Backbone atoms as SQL, in Angstrom:
CREATE TABLE atoms (id INTEGER PRIMARY KEY, chain TEXT, resi INTEGER, resn TEXT, atom TEXT, x REAL, y REAL, z REAL);
INSERT INTO atoms VALUES
  (1, 'A', 1, 'MET', 'N', 3.947, 6.109, 13.432),
  (2, 'A', 1, 'MET', 'CA', 3.703, 4.941, 12.679),
  (3, 'A', 1, 'MET', 'C', 3.729, 5.175, 11.235),
  (4, 'A', 2, 'ILE', 'N', 3.531, 6.438, 10.790),
  (5, 'A', 2, 'ILE', 'CA', 3.631, 6.800, 9.318),
  (6, 'A', 2, 'ILE', 'C', 4.976, 6.713, 8.759),
  (7, 'A', 3, 'LEU', 'N', 5.964, 7.218, 9.534),
  (8, 'A', 3, 'LEU', 'CA', 7.426, 7.185, 9.128),
  (9, 'A', 3, 'LEU', 'C', 8.128, 6.218, 10.007),
  (10, 'A', 4, 'PRO', 'N', 9.280, 5.644, 9.421),
  (11, 'A', 4, 'PRO', 'CA', 10.086, 4.848, 10.276),
  (12, 'A', 4, 'PRO', 'C', 10.824, 5.763, 11.245),
  (13, 'A', 5, 'SER', 'N', 11.194, 5.182, 12.543),
  (14, 'A', 5, 'SER', 'CA', 11.903, 5.903, 13.468),
  (15, 'A', 5, 'SER', 'C', 12.848, 5.032, 14.153),
  (16, 'A', 6, 'LYS', 'N', 13.343, 5.386, 15.260),
  (17, 'A', 6, 'LYS', 'CA', 14.351, 4.615, 16.027),
  (18, 'A', 6, 'LYS', 'C', 13.755, 3.245, 16.362),
  (19, 'A', 7, 'HIS', 'N', 12.473, 3.219, 16.719),
  (20, 'A', 7, 'HIS', 'CA', 11.842, 1.967, 17.213),
  (21, 'A', 7, 'HIS', 'C', 10.859, 1.346, 16.252),
  (22, 'A', 8, 'ILE', 'N', 10.611, 1.968, 15.042),
  (23, 'A', 8, 'ILE', 'CA', 9.743, 1.528, 14.063),
  (24, 'A', 8, 'ILE', 'C', 10.534, 1.257, 12.799),
  (25, 'A', 9, 'SER', 'N', 10.634, 0.045, 12.312),
  (26, 'A', 9, 'SER', 'CA', 11.303, -0.276, 11.007),
  (27, 'A', 9, 'SER', 'C', 10.590, 0.204, 9.883),
  (28, 'A', 10, 'LEU', 'N', 11.204, 0.309, 8.771),
  (29, 'A', 10, 'LEU', 'CA', 10.505, 0.803, 7.560),
  (30, 'A', 10, 'LEU', 'C', 9.363, -0.068, 7.168),
  (31, 'A', 11, 'SER', 'N', 9.558, -1.445, 7.293),
  (32, 'A', 11, 'SER', 'CA', 8.416, -2.395, 7.013),
  (33, 'A', 11, 'SER', 'C', 7.264, -2.228, 7.999),
  (34, 'A', 12, 'GLU', 'N', 7.434, -1.741, 9.082),
  (35, 'A', 12, 'GLU', 'CA', 6.418, -1.544, 10.098),
  (36, 'A', 12, 'GLU', 'C', 5.644, -0.275, 9.954),
  (37, 'A', 13, 'SER', 'N', 6.195, 0.664, 9.102),
  (38, 'A', 13, 'SER', 'CA', 5.560, 2.026, 8.935),
  (39, 'A', 13, 'SER', 'C', 4.636, 2.032, 7.798),
  (40, 'A', 14, 'LEU', 'N', 3.699, 2.979, 7.750),
  (41, 'A', 14, 'LEU', 'CA', 2.846, 3.019, 6.616),
  (42, 'A', 14, 'LEU', 'C', 3.552, 3.434, 5.438),
  (43, 'A', 15, 'LEU', 'N', 4.642, 4.158, 5.416),
  (44, 'A', 15, 'LEU', 'CA', 5.389, 4.512, 4.358),
  (45, 'A', 15, 'LEU', 'C', 5.977, 3.299, 3.640),
  (46, 'A', 16, 'GLY', 'N', 6.586, 2.341, 4.363),
  (47, 'A', 16, 'GLY', 'CA', 7.019, 1.112, 3.942),
  (48, 'A', 16, 'GLY', 'C', 5.967, 0.324, 3.297),
  (49, 'A', 17, 'LEU', 'N', 4.902, 0.130, 4.051),
  (50, 'A', 17, 'LEU', 'CA', 3.784, -0.604, 3.544),
  (51, 'A', 17, 'LEU', 'C', 3.213, 0.024, 2.234),
  (52, 'A', 18, 'GLY', 'N', 3.148, 1.335, 2.142),
  (53, 'A', 18, 'GLY', 'CA', 2.723, 1.995, 0.908),
  (54, 'A', 18, 'GLY', 'C', 3.574, 1.710, -0.308),
  (55, 'A', 19, 'GLY', 'N', 4.799, 1.572, -0.062),
  (56, 'A', 19, 'GLY', 'CA', 5.796, 1.090, -1.160),
  (57, 'A', 19, 'GLY', 'C', 5.392, -0.288, -1.599),
  (58, 'A', 20, 'ALA', 'N', 5.142, -1.156, -0.666),
  (59, 'A', 20, 'ALA', 'CA', 4.745, -2.565, -1.072),
  (60, 'A', 20, 'ALA', 'C', 3.386, -2.566, -1.870),
  (61, 'A', 21, 'VAL', 'N', 2.448, -1.717, -1.406),
  (62, 'A', 21, 'VAL', 'CA', 1.153, -1.586, -1.911),
  (63, 'A', 21, 'VAL', 'C', 1.248, -0.947, -3.382),
  (64, 'A', 22, 'LEU', 'N', 2.132, -0.021, -3.460),
  (65, 'A', 22, 'LEU', 'CA', 2.295, 0.672, -4.759),
  (66, 'A', 22, 'LEU', 'C', 2.738, -0.298, -5.880),
  (67, 'A', 23, 'GLN', 'N', 3.633, -1.268, -5.454),
  (68, 'A', 23, 'GLN', 'CA', 4.085, -2.151, -6.468),
  (69, 'A', 23, 'GLN', 'C', 2.976, -3.138, -6.853),
  (70, 'A', 24, 'MET', 'N', 1.942, -3.392, -6.155),
  (71, 'A', 24, 'MET', 'CA', 0.900, -4.244, -6.455),
  (72, 'A', 24, 'MET', 'C', -0.176, -3.504, -7.292),
  (73, 'A', 25, 'ILE', 'N', -0.211, -2.218, -7.337),
  (74, 'A', 25, 'ILE', 'CA', -1.078, -1.415, -8.150),
  (75, 'A', 25, 'ILE', 'C', -0.516, -1.162, -9.454),
  (76, 'A', 26, 'THR', 'N', -1.135, -1.717, -10.577),
  (77, 'A', 26, 'THR', 'CA', -0.573, -1.589, -11.803),
  (78, 'A', 26, 'THR', 'C', -1.245, -0.329, -12.490),
  (79, 'A', 27, 'ASN', 'N', -0.995, -0.185, -13.789),
  (80, 'A', 27, 'ASN', 'CA', -1.585, 0.926, -14.492),
  (81, 'A', 27, 'ASN', 'C', -3.052, 0.693, -14.834),
  (82, 'A', 28, 'ARG', 'N', -3.462, -0.565, -14.635),
  (83, 'A', 28, 'ARG', 'CA', -4.887, -0.978, -14.914),
  (84, 'A', 28, 'ARG', 'C', -5.538, -0.772, -13.527),
  (85, 'A', 29, 'PRO', 'N', -6.754, -0.197, -13.569),
  (86, 'A', 29, 'PRO', 'CA', -7.537, 0.027, -12.374),
  (87, 'A', 29, 'PRO', 'C', -7.809, -1.272, -11.630),
  (88, 'A', 30, 'CYS', 'N', -7.698, -1.240, -10.271),
  (89, 'A', 30, 'CYS', 'CA', -8.035, -2.435, -9.475),
  (90, 'A', 30, 'CYS', 'C', -8.792, -1.986, -8.122),
  (91, 'A', 31, 'SER', 'N', -9.309, -2.920, -7.617),
  (92, 'A', 31, 'SER', 'CA', -10.183, -2.653, -6.407),
  (93, 'A', 31, 'SER', 'C', -9.267, -2.731, -5.120),
  (94, 'A', 32, 'LEU', 'N', -9.815, -2.150, -4.129),
  (95, 'A', 32, 'LEU', 'CA', -9.131, -2.298, -2.791),
  (96, 'A', 32, 'LEU', 'C', -9.095, -3.725, -2.325),
  (97, 'A', 33, 'GLU', 'N', -10.017, -4.370, -2.697),
  (98, 'A', 33, 'GLU', 'CA', -10.071, -5.865, -2.346),
  (99, 'A', 33, 'GLU', 'C', -9.039, -6.582, -2.965),
  (100, 'A', 34, 'TYR', 'N', -8.691, -6.386, -4.216),
  (101, 'A', 34, 'TYR', 'CA', -7.597, -6.931, -4.938),
  (102, 'A', 34, 'TYR', 'C', -6.340, -6.634, -4.302),
  (103, 'A', 35, 'VAL', 'N', -6.140, -5.346, -3.959),
  (104, 'A', 35, 'VAL', 'CA', -4.861, -5.004, -3.349),
  (105, 'A', 35, 'VAL', 'C', -4.651, -5.772, -1.926),
  (106, 'A', 36, 'TRP', 'N', -5.718, -5.910, -1.245),
  (107, 'A', 36, 'TRP', 'CA', -5.655, -6.605, 0.023),
  (108, 'A', 36, 'TRP', 'C', -5.398, -8.152, -0.192),
  (109, 'A', 37, 'GLN', 'N', -5.976, -8.782, -1.244),
  (110, 'A', 37, 'GLN', 'CA', -5.772, -10.156, -1.535),
  (111, 'A', 37, 'GLN', 'C', -4.242, -10.321, -1.988),
  (112, 'A', 38, 'GLU', 'N', -3.701, -9.398, -2.820),
  (113, 'A', 38, 'GLU', 'CA', -2.337, -9.519, -3.160),
  (114, 'A', 38, 'GLU', 'C', -1.371, -9.352, -1.984),
  (115, 'A', 39, 'TYR', 'N', -1.669, -8.346, -1.101),
  (116, 'A', 39, 'TYR', 'CA', -0.848, -8.182, -0.046),
  (117, 'A', 39, 'TYR', 'C', -0.950, -9.377, 0.991),
  (118, 'A', 40, 'SER', 'N', -2.075, -9.947, 1.127),
  (119, 'A', 40, 'SER', 'CA', -2.248, -11.002, 2.004),
  (120, 'A', 40, 'SER', 'C', -1.289, -12.193, 1.626),
  (121, 'A', 41, 'LYS', 'N', -0.953, -12.219, 0.452),
  (122, 'A', 41, 'LYS', 'CA', -0.024, -13.380, -0.106),
  (123, 'A', 41, 'LYS', 'C', 1.345, -13.223, 0.496),
  (124, 'A', 42, 'ILE', 'N', 1.761, -11.976, 0.857),
  (125, 'A', 42, 'ILE', 'CA', 3.066, -11.671, 1.314),
  (126, 'A', 42, 'ILE', 'C', 3.074, -11.204, 2.815),
  (127, 'A', 43, 'ASN', 'N', 1.926, -11.028, 3.371),
  (128, 'A', 43, 'ASN', 'CA', 1.772, -10.557, 4.727),
  (129, 'A', 43, 'ASN', 'C', 2.504, -11.367, 5.672),
  (130, 'A', 44, 'ASN', 'N', 3.399, -10.843, 6.490),
  (131, 'A', 44, 'ASN', 'CA', 4.165, -11.535, 7.530),
  (132, 'A', 44, 'ASN', 'C', 5.013, -12.680, 6.958),
  (133, 'A', 45, 'ASN', 'N', 5.394, -12.597, 5.769),
  (134, 'A', 45, 'ASN', 'CA', 6.375, -13.558, 5.247),
  (135, 'A', 45, 'ASN', 'C', 7.752, -12.889, 5.306),
  (136, 'A', 46, 'ARG', 'N', 8.576, -13.397, 6.309),
  (137, 'A', 46, 'ARG', 'CA', 9.762, -12.722, 6.557),
  (138, 'A', 46, 'ARG', 'C', 10.732, -12.541, 5.381),
  (139, 'A', 47, 'GLU', 'N', 10.598, -13.412, 4.348),
  (140, 'A', 47, 'GLU', 'CA', 11.408, -13.149, 3.227),
  (141, 'A', 47, 'GLU', 'C', 10.954, -12.098, 2.236),
  (142, 'A', 48, 'LEU', 'N', 9.585, -12.019, 2.124),
  (143, 'A', 48, 'LEU', 'CA', 9.169, -11.027, 1.190),
  (144, 'A', 48, 'LEU', 'C', 8.752, -9.573, 1.905),
  (145, 'A', 49, 'PHE', 'N', 8.132, -9.723, 3.096),
  (146, 'A', 49, 'PHE', 'CA', 7.780, -8.451, 3.741),
  (147, 'A', 49, 'PHE', 'C', 7.727, -8.757, 5.230),
  (148, 'A', 50, 'PRO', 'N', 8.694, -8.331, 6.016),
  (149, 'A', 50, 'PRO', 'CA', 8.944, -8.848, 7.362),
  (150, 'A', 50, 'PRO', 'C', 7.933, -8.390, 8.469),
  (151, 'A', 51, 'ALA', 'N', 6.924, -7.465, 8.153),
  (152, 'A', 51, 'ALA', 'CA', 6.039, -7.073, 9.143),
  (153, 'A', 51, 'ALA', 'C', 4.622, -7.476, 8.854),
  (154, 'A', 52, 'TYR', 'N', 3.852, -7.658, 9.959),
  (155, 'A', 52, 'TYR', 'CA', 2.418, -7.956, 9.696),
  (156, 'A', 52, 'TYR', 'C', 1.588, -6.671, 9.718),
  (157, 'A', 53, 'HIS', 'N', 0.591, -6.478, 8.763),
  (158, 'A', 53, 'HIS', 'CA', -0.289, -5.305, 8.736),
  (159, 'A', 53, 'HIS', 'C', -1.733, -5.926, 8.579),
  (160, 'A', 54, 'SER', 'N', -2.624, -5.232, 9.293),
  (161, 'A', 54, 'SER', 'CA', -3.931, -5.591, 9.136),
  (162, 'A', 54, 'SER', 'C', -4.629, -4.853, 7.891),
  (163, 'A', 55, 'PHE', 'N', -5.836, -5.239, 7.609),
  (164, 'A', 55, 'PHE', 'CA', -6.602, -4.595, 6.533),
  (165, 'A', 55, 'PHE', 'C', -6.645, -3.011, 6.775),
  (166, 'A', 56, 'ASP', 'N', -6.932, -2.607, 8.001),
  (167, 'A', 56, 'ASP', 'CA', -6.936, -1.171, 8.400),
  (168, 'A', 56, 'ASP', 'C', -5.587, -0.442, 7.918),
  (169, 'A', 57, 'ASN', 'N', -4.562, -1.133, 8.197),
  (170, 'A', 57, 'ASN', 'CA', -3.255, -0.450, 7.844),
  (171, 'A', 57, 'ASN', 'C', -3.098, -0.382, 6.340),
  (172, 'A', 58, 'VAL', 'N', -3.555, -1.394, 5.631),
  (173, 'A', 58, 'VAL', 'CA', -3.554, -1.279, 4.233),
  (174, 'A', 58, 'VAL', 'C', -4.343, -0.125, 3.650),
  (175, 'A', 59, 'VAL', 'N', -5.529, 0.034, 4.162),
  (176, 'A', 59, 'VAL', 'CA', -6.362, 1.140, 3.831),
  (177, 'A', 59, 'VAL', 'C', -5.679, 2.516, 4.197),
  (178, 'A', 60, 'LEU', 'N', -5.066, 2.653, 5.288),
  (179, 'A', 60, 'LEU', 'CA', -4.365, 3.903, 5.620),
  (180, 'A', 60, 'LEU', 'C', -3.162, 4.102, 4.624),
  (181, 'A', 61, 'ALA', 'N', -2.559, 3.056, 4.338),
  (182, 'A', 61, 'ALA', 'CA', -1.433, 3.119, 3.333),
  (183, 'A', 61, 'ALA', 'C', -1.981, 3.671, 1.954),
  (184, 'A', 62, 'VAL', 'N', -3.061, 3.024, 1.517),
  (185, 'A', 62, 'VAL', 'CA', -3.690, 3.527, 0.353),
  (186, 'A', 62, 'VAL', 'C', -4.089, 5.081, 0.416),
  (187, 'A', 63, 'ASP', 'N', -4.687, 5.402, 1.563),
  (188, 'A', 63, 'ASP', 'CA', -4.961, 6.829, 1.843),
  (189, 'A', 63, 'ASP', 'C', -3.785, 7.688, 1.732),
  (190, 'A', 64, 'LEU', 'N', -2.663, 7.208, 2.314),
  (191, 'A', 64, 'LEU', 'CA', -1.397, 7.991, 2.254),
  (192, 'A', 64, 'LEU', 'C', -0.950, 8.078, 0.827),
  (193, 'A', 65, 'LEU', 'N', -0.956, 7.108, -0.076),
  (194, 'A', 65, 'LEU', 'CA', -0.534, 7.180, -1.408),
  (195, 'A', 65, 'LEU', 'C', -1.488, 8.120, -2.159),
  (196, 'A', 66, 'PHE', 'N', -2.694, 8.107, -1.882),
  (197, 'A', 66, 'PHE', 'CA', -3.703, 9.083, -2.519),
  (198, 'A', 66, 'PHE', 'C', -3.322, 10.536, -2.119),
  (199, 'A', 67, 'ILE', 'N', -3.087, 10.729, -0.879),
  (200, 'A', 67, 'ILE', 'CA', -2.836, 12.046, -0.408),
  (201, 'A', 67, 'ILE', 'C', -1.447, 12.674, -0.945),
  (202, 'A', 68, 'ILE', 'N', -0.477, 11.810, -1.213),
  (203, 'A', 68, 'ILE', 'CA', 0.771, 12.255, -1.729),
  (204, 'A', 68, 'ILE', 'C', 0.717, 12.283, -3.269),
  (205, 'A', 69, 'GLY', 'N', -0.321, 11.818, -3.862),
  (206, 'A', 69, 'GLY', 'CA', -0.509, 11.916, -5.359),
  (207, 'A', 69, 'GLY', 'C', 0.118, 10.741, -6.154),
  (208, 'A', 70, 'ALA', 'N', 0.446, 9.648, -5.465),
  (209, 'A', 70, 'ALA', 'CA', 0.991, 8.548, -6.090),
  (210, 'A', 70, 'ALA', 'C', -0.071, 7.618, -6.892),
  (211, 'A', 71, 'ILE', 'N', -1.218, 7.694, -6.320),
  (212, 'A', 71, 'ILE', 'CA', -2.380, 6.909, -6.924),
  (213, 'A', 71, 'ILE', 'C', -3.609, 7.863, -7.041),
  (214, 'A', 72, 'ASN', 'N', -4.502, 7.285, -7.873),
  (215, 'A', 72, 'ASN', 'CA', -5.739, 8.072, -8.038),
  (216, 'A', 72, 'ASN', 'C', -6.903, 7.040, -8.041),
  (217, 'A', 73, 'ILE', 'N', -8.123, 7.599, -7.928),
  (218, 'A', 73, 'ILE', 'CA', -9.324, 6.785, -7.809),
  (219, 'A', 73, 'ILE', 'C', -10.240, 7.253, -8.998),
  (220, 'A', 74, 'ASN', 'N', -10.645, 6.204, -9.813),
  (221, 'A', 74, 'ASN', 'CA', -11.564, 6.601, -10.826),
  (222, 'A', 74, 'ASN', 'C', -13.055, 6.700, -10.340),
  (223, 'A', 75, 'SER', 'N', -14.058, 6.904, -11.294),
  (224, 'A', 75, 'SER', 'CA', -15.426, 7.153, -10.936),
  (225, 'A', 75, 'SER', 'C', -16.117, 5.806, -10.352),
  (226, 'A', 76, 'GLU', 'N', -15.440, 4.705, -10.666),
  (227, 'A', 76, 'GLU', 'CA', -16.014, 3.472, -10.203),
  (228, 'A', 76, 'GLU', 'C', -15.363, 3.076, -8.891),
  (229, 'A', 77, 'GLY', 'N', -14.577, 3.906, -8.290),
  (230, 'A', 77, 'GLY', 'CA', -13.925, 3.602, -7.090),
  (231, 'A', 77, 'GLY', 'C', -12.695, 2.678, -7.161),
  (232, 'A', 78, 'GLU', 'N', -12.182, 2.460, -8.340),
  (233, 'A', 78, 'GLU', 'CA', -11.067, 1.578, -8.462),
  (234, 'A', 78, 'GLU', 'C', -9.706, 2.527, -8.414),
  (235, 'A', 79, 'ILE', 'N', -8.658, 1.823, -7.922),
  (236, 'A', 79, 'ILE', 'CA', -7.367, 2.511, -7.632),
  (237, 'A', 79, 'ILE', 'C', -6.485, 2.230, -8.903),
  (238, 'A', 80, 'TYR', 'N', -5.674, 3.291, -9.305),
  (239, 'A', 80, 'TYR', 'CA', -4.675, 3.112, -10.320),
  (240, 'A', 80, 'TYR', 'C', -3.514, 4.112, -9.999),
  (241, 'A', 81, 'ARG', 'N', -2.398, 3.822, -10.596),
  (242, 'A', 81, 'ARG', 'CA', -1.166, 4.659, -10.409),
  (243, 'A', 81, 'ARG', 'C', -1.405, 5.859, -11.182),
  (244, 'A', 82, 'ASN', 'N', -0.960, 6.938, -10.472),
  (245, 'A', 82, 'ASN', 'CA', -0.956, 8.314, -11.165),
  (246, 'A', 82, 'ASN', 'C', 0.303, 8.486, -11.779),
  (247, 'A', 83, 'GLU', 'N', 0.417, 8.301, -13.106),
  (248, 'A', 83, 'GLU', 'CA', 1.634, 8.502, -13.804),
  (249, 'A', 83, 'GLU', 'C', 1.963, 10.039, -13.978),
  (250, 'A', 84, 'ALA', 'N', 3.178, 10.294, -13.896),
  (251, 'A', 84, 'ALA', 'CA', 3.529, 11.729, -14.030),
  (252, 'A', 84, 'ALA', 'C', 3.551, 12.109, -15.574),
  (253, 'A', 85, 'ASP', 'N', 3.130, 13.274, -15.792),
  (254, 'A', 85, 'ASP', 'CA', 2.937, 13.810, -17.155),
  (255, 'A', 85, 'ASP', 'C', 4.223, 14.219, -17.780);
């Protein structure tokens, strides 16, 4: 489920969801609740994002983004993009 495969499309994978979540996270720190609210606006909208994901999957996608170094977390627990130096 992390990566797309023969039977899992990119939008159904955590990698595809992570790309959508990364677009919602700006350079300004935001909470996980904000990310979920923004994703909920496009969740299961066939034109914007064709797959349905639960809150648990959004958390897993945020974890994946953190592990690969795409995002970081400040001391207040807010998420922000990790800009390359």
